Wavefront OBJ file of the C-alpha trace (Angstrom):
o trace
v 45.064 0.780 34.017
v 44.439 0.454 30.322
v 41.714 2.290 28.483
v 39.907 -0.994 27.919
v 39.885 -1.759 31.647
v 38.418 1.657 32.341
v 35.636 1.045 29.836
v 34.760 -2.234 31.547
v 34.775 -0.566 34.963
v 32.484 2.217 33.805
v 30.131 -0.282 32.180
v 29.922 -2.335 35.368
v 29.219 0.806 37.396
v 26.458 1.773 34.983
v 24.980 -1.723 35.209
v 24.921 -1.537 39.003
v 23.326 1.903 38.904
v 20.627 0.696 36.501
v 19.957 -2.360 38.657
v 19.616 -0.206 41.763
v 17.234 2.134 39.963
v 15.156 -0.846 38.792
v 14.932 -2.233 42.335
v 13.872 1.173 43.640
v 11.193 1.467 40.972
v 9.851 -1.992 41.774
v 9.784 -1.166 45.484
v 7.748 1.959 44.794
v 5.384 0.101 42.459
v 5.089 -2.996 44.655
l 1 2 3 4 5 6 7 8 9 10 11 12 13 14 15 16 17 18 19 20 21 22 23 24 25 26 27 28 29 30
């Protein structure tokens, strides 16, 4: 894997983590 590919993978993982946290927060607020 190239360094660029790793950066993309980490960014996607961060995006998924943020999305999951947002869903959890909405569930608690809802």
